[in-house]
TORKOL-4160 file (C-alpha; in steps of 0.2 Angstrom, whole numbers, padded with zeros to 4 digits, m for minus):
353
<pt num="1" X="0000" Y="0000" Z="0000"/>
<pt num="2" X="0014" Y="0012" Z="0005"/>
<pt num="3" X="0023" Y="0008" Z="m0012"/>
<pt num="4" X="0007" Y="0012" Z="m0021"/>
<pt num="5" X="0006" Y="0029" Z="m0012"/>
<pt num="6" X="0024" Y="0033" Z="m0016"/>
<pt num="7" X="0021" Y="0029" Z="m0034"/>
<pt num="8" X="0005" Y="0039" Z="m0035"/>
<pt num="9" X="0014" Y="0054" Z="m0027"/>
<pt num="10" X="0028" Y="0052" Z="m0040"/>
<pt num="11" X="0017" Y="0052" Z="m0055"/>
<pt num="12" X="0006" Y="0066" Z="m0049"/>
<pt num="13" X="0022" Y="0077" Z="m0046"/>
<pt num="14" X="0028" Y="0071" Z="m0063"/>
<pt num="15" X="0012" Y="0075" Z="m0072"/>
<pt num="16" X="0012" Y="0093" Z="m0064"/>
<pt num="17" X="0030" Y="0095" Z="m0070"/>
<pt num="18" X="0025" Y="0089" Z="m0087"/>
<pt num="19" X="0010" Y="0101" Z="m0088"/>
<pt num="20" X="0022" Y="0115" Z="m0084"/>
<pt num="21" X="0034" Y="0109" Z="m0098"/>
<pt num="22" X="0019" Y="0108" Z="m0110"/>
<pt num="23" X="0013" Y="0126" Z="m0105"/>
<pt num="24" X="0031" Y="0133" Z="m0107"/>
<pt num="25" X="0031" Y="0125" Z="m0125"/>
<pt num="26" X="0046" Y="0114" Z="m0122"/>
<pt num="27" X="0050" Y="0101" Z="m0135"/>
<pt num="28" X="0044" Y="0085" Z="m0127"/>
<pt num="29" X="0037" Y="0095" Z="m0113"/>
<pt num="30" X="0028" Y="0082" Z="m0104"/>
<pt num="31" X="0043" Y="0070" Z="m0103"/>
<pt num="32" X="0055" Y="0084" Z="m0099"/>
<pt num="33" X="0044" Y="0092" Z="m0086"/>
<pt num="34" X="0041" Y="0076" Z="m0077"/>
<pt num="35" X="0059" Y="0072" Z="m0077"/>
<pt num="36" X="0065" Y="0089" Z="m0071"/>
<pt num="37" X="0051" Y="0089" Z="m0057"/>
<pt num="38" X="0056" Y="0072" Z="m0050"/>
<pt num="39" X="0075" Y="0071" Z="m0052"/>
<pt num="40" X="0080" Y="0085" Z="m0040"/>
<pt num="41" X="0068" Y="0078" Z="m0027"/>
<pt num="42" X="0076" Y="0061" Z="m0029"/>
<pt num="43" X="0093" Y="0069" Z="m0026"/>
<pt num="44" X="0086" Y="0078" Z="m0011"/>
<pt num="45" X="0081" Y="0061" Z="m0003"/>
<pt num="46" X="0063" Y="0060" Z="m0007"/>
<pt num="47" X="0056" Y="0043" Z="m0012"/>
<pt num="48" X="0052" Y="0045" Z="m0030"/>
<pt num="49" X="0045" Y="0028" Z="m0033"/>
<pt num="50" X="0043" Y="0021" Z="m0051"/>
<pt num="51" X="0036" Y="0005" Z="m0057"/>
<pt num="52" X="0046" Y="m0004" Z="m0070"/>
<pt num="53" X="0031" Y="m0014" Z="m0075"/>
<pt num="54" X="0021" Y="0002" Z="m0078"/>
<pt num="55" X="0035" Y="0009" Z="m0088"/>
<pt num="56" X="0036" Y="m0007" Z="m0099"/>
<pt num="57" X="0018" Y="m0005" Z="m0103"/>
<pt num="58" X="0020" Y="0014" Z="m0108"/>
<pt num="59" X="0036" Y="0009" Z="m0118"/>
<pt num="60" X="0025" Y="m0003" Z="m0127"/>
<pt num="61" X="0013" Y="0011" Z="m0131"/>
<pt num="62" X="0027" Y="0021" Z="m0139"/>
<pt num="63" X="0031" Y="0005" Z="m0149"/>
<pt num="64" X="0014" Y="0004" Z="m0156"/>
<pt num="65" X="0014" Y="0022" Z="m0160"/>
<pt num="66" X="0031" Y="0021" Z="m0170"/>
<pt num="67" X="0025" Y="0005" Z="m0178"/>
<pt num="68" X="0011" Y="0015" Z="m0186"/>
<pt num="69" X="0024" Y="0025" Z="m0195"/>
<pt num="70" X="0028" Y="0009" Z="m0206"/>
<pt num="71" X="0019" Y="0013" Z="m0222"/>
<pt num="72" X="0022" Y="0004" Z="m0238"/>
<pt num="73" X="0031" Y="0019" Z="m0244"/>
<pt num="74" X="0043" Y="0019" Z="m0229"/>
<pt num="75" X="0046" Y="0000" Z="m0232"/>
<pt num="76" X="0050" Y="0003" Z="m0250"/>
<pt num="77" X="0063" Y="0016" Z="m0245"/>
<pt num="78" X="0071" Y="0004" Z="m0232"/>
<pt num="79" X="0084" Y="m0003" Z="m0245"/>
<pt num="80" X="0092" Y="0014" Z="m0245"/>
<pt num="81" X="0096" Y="0013" Z="m0227"/>
<pt num="82" X="0110" Y="0001" Z="m0229"/>
<pt num="83" X="0124" Y="0014" Z="m0229"/>
<pt num="84" X="0117" Y="0024" Z="m0215"/>
<pt num="85" X="0116" Y="0008" Z="m0204"/>
<pt num="86" X="0134" Y="0005" Z="m0208"/>
<pt num="87" X="0137" Y="0023" Z="m0203"/>
<pt num="88" X="0128" Y="0019" Z="m0186"/>
<pt num="89" X="0140" Y="0004" Z="m0183"/>
<pt num="90" X="0155" Y="0014" Z="m0187"/>
<pt num="91" X="0149" Y="0028" Z="m0175"/>
<pt num="92" X="0145" Y="0016" Z="m0162"/>
<pt num="93" X="0163" Y="0009" Z="m0162"/>
<pt num="94" X="0171" Y="0027" Z="m0162"/>
<pt num="95" X="0161" Y="0033" Z="m0147"/>
<pt num="96" X="0164" Y="0017" Z="m0138"/>
<pt num="97" X="0183" Y="0019" Z="m0139"/>
<pt num="98" X="0182" Y="0038" Z="m0136"/>
<pt num="99" X="0171" Y="0034" Z="m0121"/>
<pt num="100" X="0182" Y="0021" Z="m0114"/>
<pt num="101" X="0197" Y="0032" Z="m0115"/>
<pt num="102" X="0187" Y="0046" Z="m0106"/>
<pt num="103" X="0181" Y="0035" Z="m0092"/>
<pt num="104" X="0198" Y="0027" Z="m0090"/>
<pt num="105" X="0209" Y="0042" Z="m0090"/>
<pt num="106" X="0198" Y="0056" Z="m0084"/>
<pt num="107" X="0186" Y="0047" Z="m0072"/>
<pt num="108" X="0199" Y="0034" Z="m0067"/>
<pt num="109" X="0188" Y="0019" Z="m0068"/>
<pt num="110" X="0194" Y="0001" Z="m0071"/>
<pt num="111" X="0192" Y="m0007" Z="m0088"/>
<pt num="112" X="0176" Y="m0016" Z="m0084"/>
<pt num="113" X="0166" Y="m0001" Z="m0077"/>
<pt num="114" X="0173" Y="0010" Z="m0091"/>
<pt num="115" X="0168" Y="m0001" Z="m0105"/>
<pt num="116" X="0150" Y="m0003" Z="m0099"/>
<pt num="117" X="0149" Y="0015" Z="m0095"/>
<pt num="118" X="0155" Y="0020" Z="m0113"/>
<pt num="119" X="0145" Y="0007" Z="m0123"/>
<pt num="120" X="0130" Y="0015" Z="m0132"/>
<pt num="121" X="0118" Y="0001" Z="m0128"/>
<pt num="122" X="0101" Y="0001" Z="m0120"/>
<pt num="123" X="0101" Y="0010" Z="m0103"/>
<pt num="124" X="0092" Y="m0004" Z="m0094"/>
<pt num="125" X="0103" Y="m0018" Z="m0102"/>
<pt num="126" X="0119" Y="m0010" Z="m0098"/>
<pt num="127" X="0113" Y="m0008" Z="m0080"/>
<pt num="128" X="0109" Y="m0026" Z="m0079"/>
<pt num="129" X="0124" Y="m0034" Z="m0088"/>
<pt num="130" X="0138" Y="m0023" Z="m0081"/>
<pt num="131" X="0134" Y="m0025" Z="m0062"/>
<pt num="132" X="0131" Y="m0044" Z="m0065"/>
<pt num="133" X="0150" Y="m0045" Z="m0069"/>
<pt num="134" X="0156" Y="m0034" Z="m0056"/>
<pt num="135" X="0155" Y="m0016" Z="m0063"/>
<pt num="136" X="0152" Y="m0001" Z="m0052"/>
<pt num="137" X="0133" Y="0000" Z="m0053"/>
<pt num="138" X="0133" Y="0018" Z="m0045"/>
<pt num="139" X="0145" Y="0025" Z="m0058"/>
<pt num="140" X="0135" Y="0016" Z="m0072"/>
<pt num="141" X="0119" Y="0023" Z="m0066"/>
<pt num="142" X="0126" Y="0041" Z="m0064"/>
<pt num="143" X="0134" Y="0041" Z="m0081"/>
<pt num="144" X="0120" Y="0032" Z="m0091"/>
<pt num="145" X="0106" Y="0042" Z="m0082"/>
<pt num="146" X="0115" Y="0058" Z="m0084"/>
<pt num="147" X="0118" Y="0054" Z="m0103"/>
<pt num="148" X="0099" Y="0051" Z="m0106"/>
<pt num="149" X="0094" Y="0067" Z="m0096"/>
<pt num="150" X="0106" Y="0078" Z="m0105"/>
<pt num="151" X="0101" Y="0071" Z="m0122"/>
<pt num="152" X="0083" Y="0073" Z="m0118"/>
<pt num="153" X="0086" Y="0091" Z="m0112"/>
<pt num="154" X="0096" Y="0097" Z="m0127"/>
<pt num="155" X="0093" Y="0086" Z="m0143"/>
<pt num="156" X="0074" Y="0091" Z="m0146"/>
<pt num="157" X="0079" Y="0109" Z="m0144"/>
<pt num="158" X="0093" Y="0107" Z="m0156"/>
<pt num="159" X="0083" Y="0097" Z="m0169"/>
<pt num="160" X="0069" Y="0110" Z="m0168"/>
<pt num="161" X="0081" Y="0124" Z="m0171"/>
<pt num="162" X="0090" Y="0116" Z="m0185"/>
<pt num="163" X="0074" Y="0111" Z="m0194"/>
<pt num="164" X="0074" Y="0098" Z="m0208"/>
<pt num="165" X="0084" Y="0108" Z="m0221"/>
<pt num="166" X="0085" Y="0125" Z="m0229"/>
<pt num="167" X="0069" Y="0134" Z="m0226"/>
<pt num="168" X="0061" Y="0118" Z="m0218"/>
<pt num="169" X="0056" Y="0122" Z="m0200"/>
<pt num="170" X="0050" Y="0108" Z="m0189"/>
<pt num="171" X="0032" Y="0112" Z="m0184"/>
<pt num="172" X="0028" Y="0104" Z="m0166"/>
<pt num="173" X="0010" Y="0100" Z="m0164"/>
<pt num="174" X="0004" Y="0110" Z="m0149"/>
<pt num="175" X="m0014" Y="0104" Z="m0150"/>
<pt num="176" X="m0021" Y="0094" Z="m0135"/>
<pt num="177" X="m0034" Y="0081" Z="m0138"/>
<pt num="178" X="m0039" Y="0072" Z="m0122"/>
<pt num="179" X="m0052" Y="0061" Z="m0130"/>
<pt num="180" X="m0050" Y="0042" Z="m0129"/>
<pt num="181" X="m0064" Y="0039" Z="m0143"/>
<pt num="182" X="m0059" Y="0025" Z="m0155"/>
<pt num="183" X="m0068" Y="0012" Z="m0164"/>
<pt num="184" X="m0069" Y="m0004" Z="m0153"/>
<pt num="185" X="m0061" Y="m0015" Z="m0167"/>
<pt num="186" X="m0046" Y="m0003" Z="m0168"/>
<pt num="187" X="m0044" Y="m0002" Z="m0149"/>
<pt num="188" X="m0044" Y="m0021" Z="m0148"/>
<pt num="189" X="m0030" Y="m0022" Z="m0162"/>
<pt num="190" X="m0019" Y="m0009" Z="m0153"/>
<pt num="191" X="m0021" Y="m0016" Z="m0136"/>
<pt num="192" X="m0017" Y="m0033" Z="m0143"/>
<pt num="193" X="m0001" Y="m0026" Z="m0151"/>
<pt num="194" X="0004" Y="m0020" Z="m0133"/>
<pt num="195" X="0000" Y="m0036" Z="m0124"/>
<pt num="196" X="0006" Y="m0049" Z="m0136"/>
<pt num="197" X="0020" Y="m0038" Z="m0142"/>
<pt num="198" X="0027" Y="m0038" Z="m0124"/>
<pt num="199" X="0025" Y="m0056" Z="m0122"/>
<pt num="200" X="0031" Y="m0061" Z="m0139"/>
<pt num="201" X="0046" Y="m0049" Z="m0138"/>
<pt num="202" X="0051" Y="m0056" Z="m0121"/>
<pt num="203" X="0049" Y="m0074" Z="m0127"/>
<pt num="204" X="0059" Y="m0071" Z="m0142"/>
<pt num="205" X="0072" Y="m0062" Z="m0132"/>
<pt num="206" X="0071" Y="m0047" Z="m0144"/>
<pt num="207" X="0083" Y="m0032" Z="m0139"/>
<pt num="208" X="0072" Y="m0018" Z="m0130"/>
<pt num="209" X="0058" Y="m0031" Z="m0131"/>
<pt num="210" X="0045" Y="m0021" Z="m0123"/>
<pt num="211" X="0047" Y="m0008" Z="m0137"/>
<pt num="212" X="0052" Y="m0019" Z="m0152"/>
<pt num="213" X="0039" Y="m0032" Z="m0149"/>
<pt num="214" X="0024" Y="m0020" Z="m0150"/>
<pt num="215" X="0033" Y="m0010" Z="m0163"/>
<pt num="216" X="0034" Y="m0025" Z="m0175"/>
<pt num="217" X="0016" Y="m0031" Z="m0172"/>
<pt num="218" X="0009" Y="m0013" Z="m0175"/>
<pt num="219" X="0020" Y="m0011" Z="m0191"/>
<pt num="220" X="0012" Y="m0028" Z="m0197"/>
<pt num="221" X="m0006" Y="m0022" Z="m0192"/>
<pt num="222" X="m0004" Y="m0005" Z="m0201"/>
<pt num="223" X="0005" Y="m0012" Z="m0216"/>
<pt num="224" X="m0009" Y="m0024" Z="m0218"/>
<pt num="225" X="m0022" Y="m0010" Z="m0215"/>
<pt num="226" X="m0030" Y="m0019" Z="m0201"/>
<pt num="227" X="m0030" Y="m0002" Z="m0193"/>
<pt num="228" X="m0025" Y="0016" Z="m0197"/>
<pt num="229" X="m0027" Y="0022" Z="m0179"/>
<pt num="230" X="m0013" Y="0027" Z="m0166"/>
<pt num="231" X="m0014" Y="0027" Z="m0147"/>
<pt num="232" X="m0024" Y="0042" Z="m0141"/>
<pt num="233" X="m0014" Y="0057" Z="m0137"/>
<pt num="234" X="m0019" Y="0056" Z="m0118"/>
<pt num="235" X="m0011" Y="0039" Z="m0117"/>
<pt num="236" X="0005" Y="0045" Z="m0126"/>
<pt num="237" X="0006" Y="0060" Z="m0113"/>
<pt num="238" X="0004" Y="0047" Z="m0099"/>
<pt num="239" X="0018" Y="0037" Z="m0107"/>
<pt num="240" X="0029" Y="0053" Z="m0107"/>
<pt num="241" X="0026" Y="0056" Z="m0089"/>
<pt num="242" X="0029" Y="0038" Z="m0084"/>
<pt num="243" X="0045" Y="0037" Z="m0094"/>
<pt num="244" X="0051" Y="0054" Z="m0087"/>
<pt num="245" X="0048" Y="0050" Z="m0069"/>
<pt num="246" X="0057" Y="0033" Z="m0071"/>
<pt num="247" X="0073" Y="0042" Z="m0074"/>
<pt num="248" X="0073" Y="0049" Z="m0056"/>
<pt num="249" X="0077" Y="0031" Z="m0051"/>
<pt num="250" X="0095" Y="0033" Z="m0056"/>
<pt num="251" X="0098" Y="0048" Z="m0045"/>
<pt num="252" X="0091" Y="0041" Z="m0029"/>
<pt num="253" X="0102" Y="0040" Z="m0014"/>
<pt num="254" X="0116" Y="0050" Z="m0020"/>
<pt num="255" X="0124" Y="0066" Z="m0013"/>
<pt num="256" X="0124" Y="0083" Z="m0022"/>
<pt num="257" X="0143" Y="0081" Z="m0023"/>
<pt num="258" X="0141" Y="0064" Z="m0032"/>
<pt num="259" X="0128" Y="0072" Z="m0043"/>
<pt num="260" X="0140" Y="0086" Z="m0047"/>
<pt num="261" X="0154" Y="0074" Z="m0051"/>
<pt num="262" X="0142" Y="0064" Z="m0062"/>
<pt num="263" X="0137" Y="0079" Z="m0071"/>
<pt num="264" X="0155" Y="0084" Z="m0075"/>
<pt num="265" X="0159" Y="0066" Z="m0080"/>
<pt num="266" X="0143" Y="0061" Z="m0088"/>
<pt num="267" X="0141" Y="0078" Z="m0095"/>
<pt num="268" X="0158" Y="0078" Z="m0103"/>
<pt num="269" X="0156" Y="0061" Z="m0110"/>
<pt num="270" X="0139" Y="0066" Z="m0117"/>
<pt num="271" X="0145" Y="0082" Z="m0125"/>
<pt num="272" X="0159" Y="0072" Z="m0133"/>
<pt num="273" X="0146" Y="0060" Z="m0140"/>
<pt num="274" X="0134" Y="0073" Z="m0146"/>
<pt num="275" X="0148" Y="0082" Z="m0155"/>
<pt num="276" X="0153" Y="0066" Z="m0164"/>
<pt num="277" X="0135" Y="0063" Z="m0168"/>
<pt num="278" X="0134" Y="0080" Z="m0176"/>
<pt num="279" X="0149" Y="0076" Z="m0187"/>
<pt num="280" X="0142" Y="0060" Z="m0192"/>
<pt num="281" X="0125" Y="0068" Z="m0196"/>
<pt num="282" X="0134" Y="0081" Z="m0206"/>
<pt num="283" X="0142" Y="0066" Z="m0216"/>
<pt num="284" X="0125" Y="0058" Z="m0218"/>
<pt num="285" X="0118" Y="0074" Z="m0225"/>
<pt num="286" X="0133" Y="0077" Z="m0236"/>
<pt num="287" X="0135" Y="0060" Z="m0244"/>
<pt num="288" X="0119" Y="0051" Z="m0241"/>
<pt num="289" X="0106" Y="0065" Z="m0243"/>
<pt num="290" X="0098" Y="0062" Z="m0226"/>
<pt num="291" X="0093" Y="0078" Z="m0218"/>
<pt num="292" X="0104" Y="0083" Z="m0203"/>
<pt num="293" X="0090" Y="0082" Z="m0190"/>
<pt num="294" X="0084" Y="0065" Z="m0195"/>
<pt num="295" X="0102" Y="0058" Z="m0195"/>
<pt num="296" X="0106" Y="0067" Z="m0178"/>
<pt num="297" X="0091" Y="0059" Z="m0170"/>
<pt num="298" X="0095" Y="0042" Z="m0177"/>
<pt num="299" X="0113" Y="0043" Z="m0170"/>
<pt num="300" X="0112" Y="0051" Z="m0153"/>
<pt num="301" X="0112" Y="0036" Z="m0140"/>
<pt num="302" X="0098" Y="0043" Z="m0129"/>
<pt num="303" X="0088" Y="0027" Z="m0127"/>
<pt num="304" X="0077" Y="0018" Z="m0140"/>
<pt num="305" X="0060" Y="0022" Z="m0131"/>
<pt num="306" X="0066" Y="0040" Z="m0128"/>
<pt num="307" X="0072" Y="0044" Z="m0145"/>
<pt num="308" X="0057" Y="0035" Z="m0153"/>
<pt num="309" X="0046" Y="0047" Z="m0143"/>
<pt num="310" X="0056" Y="0062" Z="m0148"/>
<pt num="311" X="0054" Y="0058" Z="m0167"/>
<pt num="312" X="0036" Y="0055" Z="m0165"/>
<pt num="313" X="0034" Y="0071" Z="m0155"/>
<pt num="314" X="0044" Y="0081" Z="m0168"/>
<pt num="315" X="0036" Y="0072" Z="m0183"/>
<pt num="316" X="0053" Y="0066" Z="m0190"/>
<pt num="317" X="0051" Y="0049" Z="m0198"/>
<pt num="318" X="0049" Y="0038" Z="m0182"/>
<pt num="319" X="0052" Y="0022" Z="m0193"/>
<pt num="320" X="0069" Y="0028" Z="m0199"/>
<pt num="321" X="0075" Y="0034" Z="m0181"/>
<pt num="322" X="0069" Y="0018" Z="m0172"/>
<pt num="323" X="0076" Y="0006" Z="m0185"/>
<pt num="324" X="0093" Y="0014" Z="m0183"/>
<pt num="325" X="0093" Y="0014" Z="m0164"/>
<pt num="326" X="0087" Y="m0004" Z="m0164"/>
<pt num="327" X="0101" Y="m0009" Z="m0175"/>
<pt num="328" X="0113" Y="m0001" Z="m0164"/>
<pt num="329" X="0106" Y="m0010" Z="m0149"/>
<pt num="330" X="0107" Y="m0026" Z="m0157"/>
<pt num="331" X="0125" Y="m0024" Z="m0162"/>
<pt num="332" X="0129" Y="m0019" Z="m0144"/>
<pt num="333" X="0120" Y="m0033" Z="m0135"/>
<pt num="334" X="0127" Y="m0045" Z="m0147"/>
<pt num="335" X="0145" Y="m0040" Z="m0146"/>
<pt num="336" X="0147" Y="m0032" Z="m0129"/>
<pt num="337" X="0144" Y="m0047" Z="m0118"/>
<pt num="338" X="0157" Y="m0056" Z="m0128"/>
<pt num="339" X="0171" Y="m0043" Z="m0131"/>
<pt num="340" X="0170" Y="m0033" Z="m0114"/>
<pt num="341" X="0174" Y="m0049" Z="m0103"/>
<pt num="342" X="0188" Y="m0053" Z="m0114"/>
<pt num="343" X="0196" Y="m0036" Z="m0113"/>
<pt num="344" X="0193" Y="m0035" Z="m0094"/>
<pt num="345" X="0194" Y="m0053" Z="m0089"/>
<pt num="346" X="0205" Y="m0049" Z="m0074"/>
<pt num="347" X="0192" Y="m0037" Z="m0066"/>
<pt num="348" X="0177" Y="m0049" Z="m0068"/>
<pt num="349" X="0169" Y="m0053" Z="m0051"/>
<pt num="350" X="0152" Y="m0061" Z="m0055"/>
<pt num="351" X="0138" Y="m0056" Z="m0043"/>
<pt num="352" X="0128" Y="m0071" Z="m0036"/>
<pt num="353" X="0110" Y="m0069" Z="m0036"/>
């Protein structure tokens, strides 16, 4: 009962912060507002409880939303993404090596912790695999949590400012439709994509299963024209709030001094990552003809659910963005558990469950 009260309080605070973010006109205001309202309270020692099960459901909602962007035209263009996917792989290798060097020689971390802190994989996955081998969970939480927070605070604003190209500004939809009205058949199809997508994604051990499973089912449903509807805006707003408050978890039980140190280290690493992403995005635009903003969103390692949500919010080809982030995570989750233990074998101290 107490856990439910703490969770309710966190969500209410996050929703109020999200409302302020929306009223201020912030890009992705509901998520940013919820995050900025709860993270300082978590650092101050308040219980900012979040439910990972509820987050999983809301992440699945984002997956269904992104899946709706897979139209026959988008699928027909997918063959053109080969070179940009290769670019994503090269970018991932570059920022991993740069990040390891930063964590080793600036943050003075051991090989194991430095590698898992620098690897641009899924936030949740890195915080599970790394500590299970003996990496410093507090450092990983600070660095990855700070990375996601800084990216969410800066990237939407940068992308909105840059636009899609010369004279092509990004128009953020500021309308607010709180209606849940939808034909029963379409509601059942979308709900089925959420439920069976989560179950199927986990059974198949898909990377970022709670998002990728519903995304795939939604893509099939929309391509087959079983439905043309998307999750109602009110539910998407709720998803933003839940995802926003869940970030506070990574800042609980730390001192302001530790937070400042994490800001310096995580911030320095993130700025370096974003700078390299900008250089690669310029290359994508120059040589592949992909708009800078679209390439930038596909490159920055801000988390698959979060970046998918940013692309949906800004109306920047969610299919392109999500596929490239999913490709990055597949590569990382395939190679990191093999290569990192080989490189840091002397530091591995498996944690018994």
